[in-house]
C-alpha angles and dihedrals in degrees: 000000000000114000105233120186098202098146113152110216121235093186115124125186140155126240120201114197131198120223112289114250138189114242117202133199113290092238133024115286132197122277106228143146109233125189119226124225124259090252088054089052090052092047092061089087090069090066118194120348121204127211138179140206126190118206128189127216120281121206092217090056096051108145094011116124110230092199092056093046095048094042092055092044091052090052090053093044090053090065096070090028092047097144087068088065090058135078133254119242130185124228122213093267094055089261114147125223132176118231105211097219098149090228091140142221130286118265127184130186119205143168127216125198092224137089126227092244090061090068114090122223090256091055088068095060119096136278089056118217092212097057096120092054098042100042117043113229102182104088108124112243093355091125092059113102092217132059096004137099114289098216138032123193129186123188112196115192117216128213091245095060094260125108144205120233117200129177141180121203135192104245092206091076105033140019127215094272090051091050088054089053092052094045092046090052089050091049092050091052090047089056092051098257108151100194118054116232090223120029115214117250124195104189094141089161088078089074100043124114119278120254106266099018116239116199106197096158125039106220107221094204087082096055108141103229127143115282113252110197119221121257120276130234094049124180126204130230125172113216122204119204116189130175091282093056094046090050090050091052091053091057088071093060129090116248096263091058101043091094093058117127124269088247092054097049095041092047091049094049093048095045093048094044091047091051093050091046094054093049100224117186110264090243094053116110111237124196137205117198117195125197107226127189102217098186091110091052097057110092105142092082107355119220115250115250091247096053106132106186132098114294099169130119125183110212117188131226115211136196140128120277089240094055092047098047102035094051123071117267089259087075090061091047089053090052092050092046092048091051092050092049093047100065121077136147092295090052090054094048092045090052090053090049091048091051092055098041093049100052097265096286123197122243122269113274113203138146085231090066125087115196119202128184124189106211097162094110100049106111100230088127091067098063111116121177092181098286094085129256120328117273089215136357141169147114114318096222129057098232107053111180096013124106093229140006109277094038097084154333142206142235113243129180108245146148130234126225090276092058093251115150118231146117126299117210118181113204131191118199139146111273098257092043090050090055089053092045091053090047091053093049090048089052088068095043106039111075090202094052116077115216114253093245100033097250101168109121 
């Protein structure tokens, strides 16, 4: 049976915040106008993305204030990362630039009358029920992409000596890997390290359009079709897929596909089950958009290790609902594999050129589109401010990368209540569709339950 982490928390606690403040770079930084890349310009549609880290107490840090340590480390990190202390502006052609004003980022200190051990395992799984307490949402104009601070941090001290660090970042200037770079730099400075392990590199010109632009691939994620909003009255279930579940999924594949990656089989199962659950007409086009970090694909020239802009493209997989649901799940795996194999460095550069030559369009938004992001390999679990590694971490919402709940989800490394390592996938669906989705997933996992379409190879 599907492992569903649908615990409803009963934990109540009070958070007392101090007045939000702007923290500026520790030393003077250059005033400049810096252009963003075309991928940055595209990433503005993702808005602000929140994240969270839980830290336990550390005997060696007894009596040390984590808020003070992190605040000072952020000020020092903003010296080499000084564009992050600026403000985004928009030129007449929708082109974004950052004005390096040194105005700073938002920082909030808080105290909570709760200890880390009072949280249950399920309380650590996104979306977090305590988001309003742990991440302040009352800064005027902060949610605007333009003319507002680019980062917000809140450090909430716990009774036990641990703390919770939350942040919200403007996706137009950094992606999740870049946030990890910035936070790792901050954590190194917090621990007294004087030389950063990775020096930040701007170099946004490396991801600008070619001159002249050459569109050799037409990226279908920018198809201009009418928006179809997602269904209302959604419910949430968090699905946990460990090694046993992934092995069970593979049993439904023909021999030549059994060696596919975990991402490929899990994506295929979820996309197909989601499509069946929502009951699309067989002739409807359904779409799968995948967030892809393309840093490894860029060779001419390669991106420097310290590059901290957006390096994400979102290719789309297309087929009819009938083809996806009436064929075995191996068909979906083949589609996902083909999509992954189709994009290379030329695909990335062509997408950038298309974006510029077509007026910087936004991506298609449709209830027939499922968006999935694999964030298992982003090193947010390696960030140590002196209190050790985080006990838990992750996005704060359940639909990272999607415009609304119900449009998408993500794959996050996690553990269940038994300590088993696996992948957490939050899903939002209407109640009846969720019942069907669970039934489909169980069809792969329950040996006594035959799959609806007889997938077993």
